C-alpha positions as CSV (number, residue, x, y, z in Angstrom):
1,M,0.0,0.0,0.0
2,L,2.9,2.4,0.8
3,I,4.5,1.7,-2.6
4,R,1.3,2.3,-4.4
5,N,0.7,5.6,-2.6
6,T,4.3,6.7,-3.3
7,I,3.9,5.9,-7.0
8,V,0.5,7.7,-7.2
9,G,2.1,10.7,-5.4
10,L,5.0,10.8,-7.8
11,M,2.7,10.6,-10.8
12,H,0.7,13.5,-9.4
13,E,3.8,15.6,-8.8
14,G,5.2,14.9,-12.2
15,G,2.0,15.7,-14.0
16,P,1.4,15.2,-17.7
17,V,5.1,15.3,-18.6
18,L,5.8,12.3,-16.3
19,W,3.0,10.4,-18.1
20,G,4.6,11.3,-21.4
21,L,7.9,10.0,-20.1
22,L,6.3,6.7,-19.1
23,A,4.8,6.4,-22.5
24,L,8.2,7.1,-24.1
25,A,9.9,4.6,-21.8
26,A,7.3,1.9,-22.8
27,M,7.8,2.6,-26.5
28,L,11.6,2.8,-26.2
29,F,12.1,-0.4,-24.3
30,G,9.5,-2.2,-26.5
31,I,11.5,-1.2,-29.6
32,F,14.7,-2.3,-27.8
33,T,13.2,-5.7,-27.1
34,A,12.0,-6.2,-30.7
35,T,15.4,-5.1,-32.1
36,W,17.2,-7.4,-29.7
37,R,15.0,-10.3,-30.8
38,G,15.6,-9.5,-34.4
39,L,19.4,-9.6,-33.8
40,R,19.0,-12.9,-32.0
41,R,17.1,-14.3,-34.9
42,A,19.7,-13.1,-37.4
43,R,22.5,-14.6,-35.4
44,R,20.8,-17.9,-35.1
45,R,20.2,-18.0,-38.9
46,I,23.9,-17.1,-39.5
47,E,25.2,-19.8,-37.1
48,A,22.9,-22.4,-38.6
49,G,23.9,-21.4,-42.2
50,N,20.3,-20.5,-43.0
51,W,21.3,-17.2,-44.7
52,R,22.5,-19.0,-47.8
53,G,20.6,-19.6,-50.9
54,P,21.5,-22.6,-53.1
55,S,24.4,-24.6,-51.9
56,G,26.5,-27.5,-53.2
57,A,27.8,-27.8,-56.7
58,Q,25.1,-25.6,-58.3
59,A,26.0,-22.5,-56.1
60,D,28.1,-20.0,-58.0
61,R,29.4,-16.6,-56.9
62,Q,26.3,-14.8,-58.0
63,D,23.9,-17.1,-56.1
64,I,26.0,-16.7,-53.0
65,E,26.2,-12.9,-53.3
66,R,22.4,-12.7,-54.0
67,A,21.6,-14.8,-50.9
68,F,23.9,-12.6,-48.8
69,A,22.3,-9.4,-50.1
70,E,18.8,-10.8,-49.5
71,F,19.7,-11.9,-45.9
72,E,21.4,-8.6,-45.2
73,L,18.4,-6.6,-46.4
74,D,15.8,-8.8,-44.7
75,E,17.4,-9.3,-41.4
76,L,20.2,-6.9,-40.6
77,A,18.7,-3.8,-42.3
78,W,15.6,-4.3,-40.3
79,V,17.7,-3.9,-37.1
80,E,19.8,-1.1,-38.5
81,R,16.7,0.9,-39.4
82,R,15.6,1.0,-35.8
83,L,18.9,2.1,-34.2
84,P,18.6,5.8,-35.2
85,L,15.0,5.9,-33.8
86,L,16.2,4.4,-30.6
87,G,19.0,7.1,-30.4
88,V,16.5,9.9,-30.9
89,M,14.1,8.4,-28.3
90,T,17.0,7.9,-25.8
91,G,18.0,11.6,-26.3
92,A,14.4,12.8,-25.9
93,A,14.0,11.3,-22.4
94,P,16.2,13.7,-20.5
95,L,15.0,16.6,-22.6
96,L,11.4,15.7,-21.8
97,G,12.3,15.5,-18.1
98,L,13.9,18.9,-18.3
99,L,10.8,20.3,-19.9
100,G,8.8,19.0,-17.0
101,T,11.2,20.6,-14.6
102,V,11.0,24.0,-16.3
103,A,7.2,23.8,-16.4
104,G,7.2,22.9,-12.7
105,M,9.5,25.8,-11.9
106,L,7.4,28.2,-13.8
107,L,4.3,27.1,-11.9
108,T,6.2,27.4,-8.6
109,F,7.5,30.9,-9.2
110,G,4.1,32.0,-10.7
111,G,2.4,30.8,-7.6
112,L,4.9,32.5,-5.3
113,A,4.4,35.8,-7.2
114,S,0.7,35.8,-6.8
115,A,0.7,34.4,-3.2
116,G,0.9,36.6,-0.1
117,Q,3.8,36.6,2.3
118,G,4.5,33.4,4.1
119,D,7.3,31.0,4.5
120,M,8.9,31.5,1.0
121,A,11.7,29.0,1.6
122,D,9.3,26.2,2.3
123,R,7.2,27.0,-0.8
124,V,10.2,27.3,-3.1
125,S,11.8,24.1,-1.8
126,A,8.5,22.2,-2.2
127,G,8.0,23.5,-5.7
128,I,11.5,22.7,-6.8
129,S,11.2,19.2,-5.3
130,K,8.1,18.5,-7.3
131,A,9.6,20.0,-10.4
132,L,12.7,17.8,-10.3
133,V,10.7,14.6,-10.4
134,T,10.5,14.7,-14.2
135,T,14.2,15.3,-14.6
136,Q,15.0,12.3,-12.4
137,A,12.6,10.2,-14.4
138,G,14.1,11.3,-17.7
139,L,17.6,10.4,-16.5
140,I,16.4,7.0,-15.1
141,I,15.0,6.2,-18.5
142,A,17.9,7.6,-20.6
143,I,20.9,6.2,-18.7
144,P,20.2,2.5,-19.2
145,A,18.9,3.2,-22.7
146,V,22.2,4.7,-23.7
147,F,24.0,1.6,-22.6
148,L,21.5,-0.7,-24.3
149,L,21.8,1.3,-27.5
150,A,25.6,1.1,-27.5
151,W,25.3,-2.7,-26.9
152,L,22.8,-3.1,-29.7
153,R,25.1,-1.2,-32.1
154,W,28.1,-3.2,-31.1
155,R,26.2,-6.5,-31.4
156,T,24.9,-5.4,-34.9
157,V,28.4,-4.7,-36.1
158,S,29.7,-8.0,-34.7
159,I,26.9,-10.0,-36.3
160,H,27.4,-8.2,-39.6
161,A,31.2,-9.0,-39.4
162,E,30.4,-12.7,-38.8
163,L,28.0,-12.7,-41.8
164,Q,30.8,-11.1,-43.9
165,R,33.3,-13.8,-42.8
166,R,30.9,-16.6,-43.7
167,L,30.2,-15.0,-47.1
168,H,33.9,-14.8,-47.9
169,A,34.4,-18.4,-46.8
170,D,31.5,-19.6,-49.0
171,L,32.8,-17.5,-52.0
172,A,36.3,-19.1,-51.5
173,R,34.7,-22.6,-51.5
174,A,32.7,-21.8,-54.6
175,A,35.9,-20.5,-56.4
176,Q,37.8,-23.6,-55.3
177,R,35.0,-25.8,-56.6
178,R,34.9,-24.0,-59.9
179,E,38.7,-24.3,-60.3
180,T,38.5,-28.0,-59.5
181,E,35.8,-28.4,-62.2
182,V,37.8,-26.5,-64.8
183,R,40.9,-28.7,-64.1
184,G,39.0,-31.9,-64.0
C-alpha cells in the first residue's frame, strides 16, 4: 500500500510530462526488445547457415552474393533501421524530463508571485522538489537506454562481421569448386 501511494504521489507531482515520459519509456524499451529479438534471430540463422541460398555444386558466386544481399536486407537492415530511432528516443527522455522541470519551476514561481507573504523558503523548496521529479525520471530512462543502444550497435556490427566472414568463406569454397571443375 505504501509503494502504491508513493507511485501515485510521484505521478501526481510529475504531471502530464511524467505520463509522457512513461509512454516514451514503454515505446523505447519495447523497440529495444523487438530489435534485440531481431538480432538474435539473425545470429541464429547465420550460425545455422540459413542465410545461404542454393548450396553445393550448383551454387556459384552470383547465387551466394544474392543470398547474402537478401539476408542482409531482410534481417540486418531491419535492425539497423531501428537504431537511429532508438537514439532519438533515448536523447528525448532527459529533454522531456527537463521540460517538466522548467514547467514545474514556472508554476512554482508563478504561484509565489501571486501568493501573499508566508514562508517563502518552504514554498520554493516544495516546488523545486516537485519540479525535479521529471528530470529524475528522464535520466532514469535515458541512462540504461544509452548503454542498451551502445550494446545493440556493437552487437549489430559483430553479427554483420560474422556474416561477412561466412560470405567470404563460401565464396572461396565456390571459387575452389569452380577451379577444380575446370581442371578436372
